C-alpha positions in Angstrom: 0.0 0.0 0.0 2.9 2.4 0.8 4.4 1.7 -2.5 1.2 2.5 -4.3 0.8 5.8 -2.4 4.4 6.7 -3.3 3.8 6.0 -7.0 0.7 8.2 -6.9 2.5 11.0 -5.1 5.3 10.9 -7.7 2.8 11.0 -10.6 1.4 14.3 -9.3 4.7 16.0 -8.5 5.3 18.6 -11.1 8.7 19.9 -12.1 9.6 23.2 -10.6 8.7 26.3 -12.6 12.2 27.6 -12.2 15.3 27.2 -10.0 14.0 30.0 -7.8 12.0 27.5 -5.8 15.0 25.6 -4.4 16.3 26.3 -0.8 20.0 26.5 -0.5 22.7 27.1 2.0 25.7 29.5 1.4 29.3 28.5 2.1 28.9 30.6 5.3 25.9 28.6 6.4 23.3 31.2 5.7 20.1 30.7 3.8 20.7 31.4 0.1 18.1 32.0 -2.6 18.7 32.1 -6.3 15.5 34.2 -6.6 17.5 37.3 -5.6 19.1 37.0 -9.1 15.9 37.2 -11.1 16.4 39.3 -14.1 20.0 38.1 -14.6 21.5 34.9 -16.1 23.0 32.5 -13.6 25.9 30.2 -14.3 25.8 27.3 -11.9 29.1 25.3 -11.6 29.9 22.3 -9.5 33.4 22.9 -8.2 36.3 21.2 -6.5 39.6 22.5 -5.0 41.8 19.6 -5.9 40.8 18.9 -9.5 42.6 19.4 -12.8 39.9 21.9 -13.7 40.3 23.9 -10.5 42.2 26.6 -12.5 38.8 27.4 -14.0 38.1 29.4 -10.8 40.2 32.2 -12.3 38.1 32.4 -15.5 34.9 32.1 -13.5 35.9 35.1 -11.5 36.9 37.0 -14.7 33.5 36.1 -16.2 31.7 37.1 -13.1 33.4 40.5 -13.0 33.2 41.2 -16.8 29.4 40.4 -17.1 28.3 41.4 -13.5 25.5 43.6 -14.9 23.8 40.6 -16.5 25.3 37.4 -15.0 25.9 35.8 -11.6 28.2 32.9 -11.3 27.4 30.6 -8.4 29.9 27.8 -7.3 28.6 24.6 -5.7 31.5 22.7 -4.1 31.0 18.9 -4.4 33.1 15.9 -3.3 31.6 13.4 -5.7 34.5 12.9 -8.1 37.7 11.4 -6.8 37.4 13.0 -3.4 38.6 16.2 -4.9 36.7 18.5 -2.5 37.6 16.9 0.9 37.8 20.1 3.0 35.3 21.9 5.2 33.3 24.8 3.8 35.7 27.2 5.6 38.7 25.4 3.9 37.0 25.8 0.6 36.2 29.5 1.1 39.8 30.2 2.2 41.3 28.2 -0.7 39.1 30.1 -3.3 39.9 33.5 -1.8 43.6 32.9 -1.3 44.3 31.3 -4.7 41.7 32.8 -7.1 40.3 35.9 -5.2 36.8 34.4 -5.7 34.1 37.0 -5.0 31.1 35.3 -6.7 28.6 33.5 -4.4 29.4 29.9 -3.3 27.0 27.5 -1.7 27.7 25.0 1.0 29.0 21.6 -0.1 26.4 19.6 -2.0 26.2 16.2 -3.7 25.7 16.4 -7.4 25.5 12.7 -8.1 24.0 9.6 -6.6 21.4 8.8 -4.0 22.1 11.9 -2.0 22.0 14.3 -5.0 21.0 17.8 -4.0 17.4 18.5 -5.3 18.7 21.4 -7.4 21.1 19.2 -9.3 18.5 16.5 -9.7 16.4 19.1 -11.4 19.3 20.5 -13.5 20.5 17.1 -14.7 17.0 16.2 -15.9 15.6 19.5 -17.1 15.1 19.9 -20.8 17.7 22.0 -22.6 19.1 22.1 -26.2 22.4 20.4 -25.1 22.0 17.2 -23.1 20.6 15.7 -19.9 21.9 13.0 -17.5 24.4 12.7 -14.8 27.2 15.1 -14.2 30.4 13.4 -15.4 33.0 15.5 -13.5 33.8 18.7 -11.6 33.2 22.1 -13.2 30.2 21.2 -15.3 28.2 24.3 -16.0 24.5 25.1 -16.2 23.4 28.4 -17.7 20.1 29.7 -16.4 18.1 32.5 -18.1 16.7 35.6 -16.5 13.5 33.7 -15.6 15.1 30.8 -13.9 15.0 28.3 -16.7 18.0 26.1 -17.8 19.0 27.2 -21.3 22.4 25.5 -21.8 24.6 22.9 -20.2 28.4 22.6 -20.7 30.8 19.8 -19.8 33.9 20.4 -17.7 36.2 20.9 -20.8 34.2 24.0 -21.8 36.1 26.9 -20.1 34.1 29.8 -18.5 35.4 32.2 -21.2 34.6 29.9 -24.1 32.5 31.7 -26.8 29.9 28.9 -26.3 29.2 30.5 -22.9 30.0 34.2 -23.6 28.0 34.3 -26.8 25.0 33.0 -24.8 25.1 35.9 -22.4 
């Protein structure tokens, strides 16, 4: 009976209208809402401090500064791939500041893959977009959200933040 009730509940759950409905925690432990960025594009990136792609923090900061009037970059530290984000949130914050002078918003650590996947990333990996859906393959995958909170593009880790595929979509 419980299984049947769960099936019916899932049938009537609708996809969120936008990413603005998700509740998040900042790297400082405060409540964080993406709704405060309505009217701007948002580039969501799953990050890690000990990854071969970690140097992308520099370009993410450059992108954030260059397009600050119409774009917000938000980093989501995750330890899902090779244990490449093992530190505490304070460790991550210090690393990002000291090595890349990161000023864009960062969330608390999340899971972007598996049974404990954060609901935001469950949505992002399944939401329709012109590129692809499915699991995140590695650190520094990017999700471009439009001014209304809808996913409009998705990029794998190899696409750097300053790649024309991203900058031309801004």
